[in-house]
C-alpha positions as CSV (number, residue, x, y, z in Angstrom):
1,Q,7.9,11.9,7.8
2,D,10.8,9.3,8.1
3,E,11.4,6.9,5.5
4,L,13.3,3.9,4.9
5,E,14.9,3.0,1.5
6,Y,15.7,-0.1,0.7
7,E,19.2,-0.9,-1.9
8,G,17.0,-1.7,-5.5
9,L,13.4,-1.3,-4.6
10,E,11.2,1.8,-5.9
11,V,7.8,2.0,-4.7
12,D,6.2,4.9,-6.5
13,I,2.1,5.4,-4.8
14,S,0.3,7.5,-7.2
15,D,-3.0,7.8,-5.7
16,V,-4.2,6.8,-2.3
17,F,-8.0,6.7,-2.0
18,L,-10.5,6.0,1.4
19,E,-13.1,3.6,0.2
20,K,-15.9,2.0,2.2
21,D,-15.5,-2.0,3.1
22,P,-17.8,-4.8,2.9
23,F,-19.3,-4.1,5.8
24,D,-20.3,-0.1,4.4
25,H,-17.5,1.1,7.1
26,L,-15.3,3.9,5.0
27,N,-12.2,2.8,7.0
28,T,-10.3,1.5,3.6
29,I,-7.2,2.6,2.4
30,S,-6.3,1.8,-1.1
31,L,-2.9,3.0,-2.3
32,D,-2.6,2.4,-6.2
33,L,1.3,1.8,-6.2
34,I,4.0,1.0,-8.9
35,I,6.9,-1.2,-7.7
36,K,10.3,-1.8,-9.0
37,N,12.0,-4.7,-7.6
38,N,15.8,-4.5,-8.3
39,S,16.6,-5.6,-4.6
40,K,17.6,-9.3,-3.7
41,S,13.9,-10.3,-2.6
42,D,10.6,-11.5,-3.3
43,F,8.1,-9.8,-1.9
44,S,4.6,-11.6,-1.5
45,S,1.5,-9.9,0.3
46,F,2.6,-11.7,3.2
47,D,5.7,-9.6,3.6
48,I,3.8,-5.9,3.0
49,E,1.7,-4.4,5.6
50,L,0.6,-0.6,5.9
51,V,1.6,0.4,9.8
52,N,-0.2,3.5,12.1
53,D,1.8,5.6,14.0
54,L,0.5,3.4,16.9
55,H,2.5,0.9,15.3
56,N,-1.0,-1.2,14.7
57,S,-0.5,-3.2,11.3
58,Y,-2.5,-4.2,8.7
59,H,-2.4,-6.5,6.5
60,P,-3.4,-5.9,2.2
61,S,-7.3,-6.8,2.3
62,I,-8.3,-9.8,0.3
63,F,-11.7,-8.1,-0.2
64,S,-10.2,-5.6,-3.1
65,D,-12.6,-5.8,-6.4
66,Y,-10.0,-4.5,-8.5
67,K,-8.8,-6.3,-11.6
68,N,-5.1,-4.9,-10.6
69,S,-5.0,-6.2,-7.7
70,L,-1.7,-6.5,-5.6
71,A,-2.8,-8.7,-2.8
72,M,-2.4,-12.5,-3.0
73,K,0.4,-11.8,-5.9
74,T,4.2,-12.0,-5.6
75,I,6.6,-9.5,-6.5
76,K,9.8,-11.1,-7.8
77,K,13.1,-10.3,-8.6
78,G,14.0,-7.7,-11.3
79,E,10.2,-7.3,-11.5
80,N,8.0,-4.2,-11.9
81,V,4.3,-4.1,-11.4
82,S,1.4,-1.5,-11.0
83,G,-1.7,-2.0,-9.0
84,I,-3.6,-1.2,-5.6
85,L,-3.4,-3.0,-2.4
86,S,-6.1,-2.1,-0.1
87,F,-6.5,-2.3,3.9
88,S,-9.0,-1.8,6.1
89,V,-7.3,0.1,9.1
90,D,-9.2,1.3,12.4
91,N,-9.0,4.7,12.0
92,P,-7.6,6.5,8.1
93,N,-6.9,9.5,9.9
94,R,-4.1,8.4,11.6
95,Q,-0.7,8.4,9.9
96,H,0.1,5.7,7.8
97,W,3.6,3.6,6.3
98,L,3.7,1.2,3.7
99,V,6.1,-1.2,5.0
100,F,8.3,-4.2,3.5
101,Y,9.8,-7.0,5.1
102,D,12.1,-9.4,5.5
103,R,10.3,-12.8,5.1
104,R,12.8,-14.7,7.7
105,T,13.4,-12.0,10.4
106,H,10.3,-9.8,10.0
107,K,12.8,-6.6,10.2
108,P,11.6,-3.3,8.2
109,L,13.6,-3.1,4.9
110,A,11.5,-0.5,3.5
111,K,9.0,2.4,4.8
112,I,7.3,4.6,2.8
113,S,5.2,7.2,4.0
114,V,1.0,7.5,2.9
115,D,1.0,10.8,4.4
116,N,3.7,12.3,2.8
117,A,2.5,10.9,-0.8
118,I,-0.5,12.5,0.0
119,K,1.0,15.5,0.3
120,D,3.3,15.1,-2.7
121,L,0.1,14.6,-4.7
122,K,-1.7,17.4,-3.5
123,I,-4.8,15.1,-2.7
124,T,-7.7,16.9,-0.2
125,D,-10.2,14.7,-0.6
126,L,-9.2,10.7,-0.2
127,T,-12.5,9.9,-0.8
128,E,-13.2,11.9,-4.2
129,K,-13.6,9.8,-6.7
130,R,-11.2,10.0,-9.3
131,K,-10.4,8.3,-13.0
132,K,-7.6,6.0,-12.5
133,R,-9.8,3.6,-10.2
134,K,-10.7,0.2,-12.6
135,K,-13.1,-1.8,-10.1
136,V,-14.3,-5.1,-11.5
137,F,-18.3,-5.2,-11.4
């Protein structure tokens, strides 16, 4: 699927999994990310959305219970981070993109296909438990 690159921003989706939200619905897409921000912009969780093929936008979930959650954090210029962002979506079976926006104009700066990542990682079952997950209990 089409992607949009932003100079200096490298985003690697190293895992994708589907989980239940706090209301017991299987509709939360969690992305394990490695982000190298050598761009000229800072990105907070308000500048990052998951967008589906119907142009519905989803903000990072604040209900994430991972130690390494990136929700409510700022990824500053020159910073390298890794962690998990979770998004509660209407339909997890639709096509999705992780989109980074310009804070002032809300113009998309980078767009990364989650479906391409799933194919590249050869994930066949999004609900399968993988060892990378570190939940806080």
